[in-house]
N, C-alpha and C positions, 0 to 999 in steps of 0.2 A: 652298680656296685664298683666298677672300675673307676668311674668318676669320683665316687665317694672315697675310695682308697687313695686316689691321686691327690684329692684336696687335703686329706689327712696327712699325707706324706709331705706336701708343700707346707702345711701348717707346722709340722714337727721340724722340718728343715729351717723354716723361718725363725721359730723360737730358739733353736740351737744356734743359729747365726747371731741372734741378738744376745742371748744369755750365757752361752758357753764361754765367751771371753771374760765375763764377770765372774763366773765360777772359777775359772783358772786363776784369775787375779786374786781371789780370796784364798785359794789353796796355796799359791806361791807366797802369799804374805806370811805364812807360817813356815816358810823354808828356812832351815838353819844355815844354809850355805850363803856366803856373801855373793856368790855368782847367781844371778837371778835365773839363768837358764839351766842350772845344774841343781838337781834335787839332793839335799843333804840331810833330810829327816825333818821331823816336826819340831818347831820351837816358837816361843812367843817373845823372844828377846828383841825382835824389831819393834814390837808394840811397846815394850818397856823402854826401849831406846828412844821412842818418840818424846818421852818426858824430858830428855836431855837435849833434844834438838829444838832449841828455842826459835831458830830462824824458820824452820818448817812449820812448827806449831803456830808461830805468829802469823804466818801467811794464811794458815787455815782459819784462824779466828777472824782475821781481817776479811777474808772472802765470805765467811758466813755472815759477818756483820753487814757487809755491803749487799749480800743477797737478800737478807731480811728487809733492809731498808728499801731495796729495789722492788721487792714483791708488794710491799704496802703501797708505795707511791705509784707503781704501774697499775695496780688494781684500781686505785682511786682515779687516776687520769684516764685509763682505758675505759672505765665504766662511764665516766662523764662523756667521753667522746662517743661511746656506743649509744648513749641516750640521745645525743644530738643527731646522730645519723639515722636512728630508727624512729624516734618520736616526733621530730620536727621534719615533716615531709617536704616542705618547700621553703627554702630561703636562698637568698642571693649568695652564690659561691659555694653551694652545697657539694657539687661535684669536685670542686677544687679542694674543699676541706676534707672530703673523703680520700682524695689522692694524697694529701699531706699526712693523714692518719696512717694509711697503709704503705706509705713510701718506704719506711725502714724494713718492711718485709722483703722487698725486692732489691733494695740498695745493697751493694757489696759492703761488707763491714770495713774494708780498708778505706773506702771512700767516706763512710760515715765517721770513722775514727779520725781521719785526716781533717775532715770538715770541723769536727768538734774541737780538735787541737787548735786549728786556726781561729776558731771562735773564742776559745778561752784565752789565747794569746792576745787577740784584739781587745777583748774585754778588760784584760789586765792592764793594757796600755791606756785605755780610755777612762775607765772608772776605778781602776786599781783593784779589781776583784776578778778572779781569784788571784791572791798574791802568789800562791804556789799550787801546783797540781798534786792531788792526793786522793784521799778517800771521797771527798766531796765531789770532785770532778768525775771520778769513776762512777759514783752513784748516779750523777746526772746523766752520764752517757748510757749506762745500763737502763735507766728508767726510760729514756728516749727510745731505746731499742725495744724494750719489753712491753711498753704501753700499747704498741701496735698489735701485738699478739693478743693482749687482753681485750682490746677493742673488737677484734674479729670474733673472739670466742663469745663475749657478752652480747654482741650484736646478733649473732645467730640464735642465742637463747631468747633475746627480747622479741625477735620476730615471731617466735613460736608461742608467745604468751597470749592468753585469752584476755583481751582488754576489757571484756564485760565485767570481770571481777573487780578491777580497779574502778571502773565507771560506777558499779553498784556501791562501792565504798564511798565514793564522792557524792553519790546521790543521797546517801544516808547521813551526810554532813561531815565526813572526814576531810581534813585539809590535805592538799597535795603532798606536803612533806610527811604527813602521817601515813598516807597511802604508800608512799615510797619506802618508808622505814618498816612498816608492819606487814605490807602485802608484797610489794615488788621485790624487795631485797630477799625475803625468804624464798620466793619462787625462782630467783636467779642465783641463789646461793651455790648450787653445784658448779655453775659456770664461773663464779667468782673464785671458788676454791681451785678449780682447774687452772684459771688464769694466774692465780697466785703461785701455785706450784710450778707452772711453766716458767713464770718470771724468775722464781728462785733458782730453778735448774739452769736456765739460760745465763743468769748472772754468775752463778757459781762456776759455770763451764767456760765463760768468755775469756779469750786470750787477746784477740785482736784489738778490741776497743780499749781494754785496760792497758795494753802496751803503748797506745798513743797518748792517753790522757793521764797516765800515772806519773808519779814523781818519786823522789827519794823517800824511802821509808814506807812506801805504799804498795809493795810487791804483793800481788795476789797469789793464790795457790796455783792456778794454771801457769802463771809466769815463772813461779819457783820450780814447778815440775818441768816446764819446757827447758829451763836453764840447766836443770840437773840431767835431763835425758840426753842432752847433747854430749855429755861426758860419760854417759852410760847409766842405765836404770839402776837405782839404788834400792835395796830391800825396804828401806823406810818408806819409799814412795808407794809400794804395794800395800804396806800396812795402813798408811793414812788414807789411801784411796778406798780400802776395804771399810774403814771406819765411816767415811763419808757415805759410801754406798749403803751401809747399814742404817745410818741416820736418815738418809733421804727415803729409803724404803719404809722405815718405820713411820716417818712423817706422812708419807703418801697413804699408807694403810690407815692411819688415824684420821686423816682428812676424809678418805673414802668412807670409813665406818661412821663417823659422826654426820657426814653429809647424807648418807643413805638413811640413817636413822631419823634425821630431821625430815627428809622427804617422805618417809613412810608415816611419820607422825602427822605431817601436813595432809597427806592423802586420807589418813584415817579421820582427821578432824573434819575435812570437807565432806566425807561420806557420812559421818555422824550428823553433821549439820543438815545435809540433804534428807536423811531419814527422819530427823526431828521435824523438819519443815513439812514433810509429807504426812507424818503422823498428826501434826497440828491441823493441817488442812483436812484430813479425813475426819477428825473429831468435830470440826465446826459444822453446824447444821446448814443445810442448803436453804436459802431464803425462798427459793422457788417451790419448795415442798412444805411450806408452812401450813399448819392445819387450818382448815376452814372454820370460821366462827359459827 
């Protein structure tokens, strides 16, 4: 009983440590006072004022755009890397390739950002691209960073899959690409959704990489917030952070809901197919019990 109470206490403290700052942020976004730390009553004027703050809203839209692009590209590249690591058991340089895929996980972001900056500068001198750093270079940097997370998540899911299902489909005449699209993708859909949401959140939250590879007119929301916080936290920052928190929470819930429903439908279809196969096998007569002439 004491152990149970202690575990519950630690769980509650952990949840409070994680979510209490978010709740306080949302509450103070409705603070009528211009001083963030002084409560002046309830008001929505800071949310209305966001419509007039074109610089802040521009950085928000820019960050959301980059995060969406990063999520799509990271899921595609990370999934391909995961398939190579899990489905191709032996090839020359496999260990080296695995190290390259997971290197961004342990590499300090400062080193990664500086390396990408030097790479873009060298490419601009050699081939003339990119002519200037902006959204494209930030997107490439974020994709490089987030694809490693997707590869790890998808690899873990691929190792748990029952290969007999894919082998049975190919024995029935399905081509590999059809097996991949109709069987493998639905089975790893939860990990793809998790990797996409993780990539979206990491890109939206990144400050270090964007600071290295951004250029004029490509300021992201973390860069804008960091610049504003050095002069003091403004109430508009609380308002825009609350809106982003609401949007991310809603998107996470929708992804979880549809992924869970798809997984339940898949399990139900498999169970139905097993029951139908068992029923057909029971109805067929046993040739060993054929009536004697």
